[in-house]
C-alpha positions, 0 to 999 in steps of 0.5 A: 437511266431508271429503266436501265438500271431496273434491268440491271438489278433484275438480274441480282445481285453481285456475287459475293445544327448546331454550334455548342447547344443549339437544337436542331430539328428533323423535318420529314422529307418524305410524307410517307415515311413517318419518324418513329424514334421509340420512347422511354419505358416511362409508366409501362408495365415491365418485368426486371431481368430477362436477356436482350439479343440484338442482331447487329449488321456488321462486327464492331471493332475493338471496344476502345473509344479512342481507337474506334472507328466503327458504328456498330461499335457505338452501339455496343458502347452506348449501354457500357460507356457513358459519355460527358453528353448526348443528345436526344431525339430533337437534336439537343445537347444534353449533360450525361456525365456532365452535369450542364453544358459547358461554360465558354470564356469570351475569347472562346478559349478556356471550356469549363466542363462541370461533371459528376461526383459521387459516382463510381466506374463498373470496377468501383474506381470513383469517378470525378475530374481527374478520371475524365482528365485522363480519357480526354488527354488519352483521346487527344494524344494516343497515336493510334487515336481516332478523336484527335482532330474532333477535340480541336486545337487543346493546348491543355486538359486541366482538373479545376477541381473534382468537379471541373475539367477545364479545356484550354484552347489554342484557338477557339473550337466551337464543335467541341460540345458536340464532339463530347456527345460522342467517343471522344466524350466517352470517359473510361475507368483510369485504373483500367487504362493504367492496367491494360493500356492499348489493350483497353478494348479487350476488356472496357470498364466505363460507367453505363447501365451495363459491363462488358462481360465476354466478346466471341469474335465474330460472333457475339459480345455480352454485357450485363447489369452494373449494380454500381451505375448511378441509375441503377433503378431505371435499369431493367434487363439482366443482360444484353447480347449483341449477335453478329449477323450481317446477312439483313434476310437472316436478321429479318427471319431471326426477328420474326422468329423471336431469336432476336428481339432487336435488328439494326438498320434493316434493309429496304428490301425487308422493312415493308413486310417487317413493319406490316408484321403485328409482332414487330415495330419499325422505329425509322428516322432521317439520318445525320449521316451519308454513303459515298466513295473515297478516292485515295489521293494521298494516303500512302503511309497510313491516315494521319501521316503526311500525304504523298501524291499516288500516281494515278490518273484519277489521284493526280487530276480533279477532272477524272474525279469530277467525270465520276461524280457527274456519272453518278445518277443519284436520284435514280440509284437511290430510288431504285435500289432501296425501294424509296426509303432513302435519299440523294446525299450531295454534300457533308450538310445535314439537309435539315440542320440549321446549317443547311444553305442552297450552296452547301447542300447543292447537289451534282448534276448527273450529266454522263456528256460532260463526263466523257468530255473531261475524261477526254480532256484528261487524256486517259482511255475511255472506259477508264477503269476504277477499282471500288471496294464494297462491303460484302453486304447485300444492300452495298452490293446491289447499290455497286451493281447498280452504280456500274451502270450508272458510271458506265454512260459517263465513261467508267468501268467500275471493278467491284471488289467485295470486301469484308466489313473489318478489312475495310476498316482496316483498308481505309487507315492503311490507305491500301485501295485506289476507290472505296464505297463506305459510309458515316453514321453523322454527327450534330456538328458538321465540323465532325461530318466534314474537318474530320474527313477532309482536312489535312493530316485529320486522324479520319482523312482517309482519302489523303486530301490536303488543301490549304484553301479548305483547311482555312475554310473549315478552320474559321468555321470551328472558330466561330460561334455564330451559326450563320456565318458557320452555314456560310463558311460551310457552304463555300467548303461543300463548293470546293469539295464538290470541286475537287471531289476526295469524297464523292456523296452518294445518299443518305439512309433512313435509319431502319430499326425494327424490335419485337413489341415484347420489348420497350424503351428501345429508341434510335435517333438520327445519329444511327445509335439504338439505345438499349440501356433502359429498355425492358421486356413488357409484362405478360399479360394473362 
């Protein structure tokens, strides 16, 4: 299989873990790749001011933490919109706009979050518990929210004073702190929300080291230093420009020329050479996320709407989806396409986390013979044709082309359809696809890596999959605060998912970020977000 993949790739690219606060470790699974997350400015000599330019590999969707589904939006929002909690390089949850980790009642139904007071949003609006309540309520109830399922079965969001927010739950929900360390925990100016409502993403106003200035669609996003920020003394840059640069080769060339100072997600095709450049530094880490293939089973009326069975063999018959999974030579593909930088993904459980068990991380076999047998049992014509929409990006297309060769051995004909990233975001929500190759940057708690995508009716269930058995397992796991018990339940869930295959896990990236040695204070963690808020240009030596 590896030889065949090498021949195919030689022809060129296709045209076109934690409960609520326990730390999780990230040991290196490949001795040749050593994690380097970057580091704060610290005592280094830096100059004040300057415009930092970051090359983004895709355009973010709307800059609205409630409705966003894009990793690239997380990059921008990290500079302008702080959260109640964050995670550090070691995987530990730490307070950000909160002042401490939540306290939870003995029955698990009341979660109290202490929050900052005496600080301001970028528009001068005071930050307090009432402002937090407004944002959390929006995340929970807005019709187009992508955060609802991440927040769990909340019965009420109450203000317990100017410095306390109280979440009342119908059932215990252990993942809430981890959820509030991402977009569900981003707090928006209530004054701006009242003014713009659904158009908040056109001019987002939050608490952060920077504030939004302007966006030129498909070109750039500009943010500038916010003088009202509570920790302004640690902010050094005047502005950050996020420049949209989908082509990895162009990002690499611009890094070398100095036209950009940071490049996100550099291609494994370029990163070895970039790492040897004395003017550049490679940050790298394992990832909490995964890449894979959605199979549209019942997403007919749009994500979050009641599922309706799609009348195609692959949507109706789990044997065909299993055959497709058995046709994917995960190890050979990842080694050949990505120059040994990435690794196979088998489930939604991060292998390095405290939730990893043999059952929860087991890889599907590569067995094209069994795949053909399953197709024969299903009574479909071979080769069975599948339309696969893939981001129109060189690395993604290289993988899709190699995947064509792999699954052909198992009796499949893969029709690869290159698609723009912004279109894919829309396609996954509307359900206008048969199969779609798309990934997730990952979260600390497995609930956000599994339940979000596979729980019946979830705002992230893009496959339109519904399984009462899986719902029960994931619900029980979310209600438990015992890591070992949760790990056991997630292991059972992973086995069930591997049987039904609404989503086929394929590989995990390494987070590969390159920046100029002229700048410092840039950090990139396993959550996939590159942090620029406290970065600075180094003082030039005479």
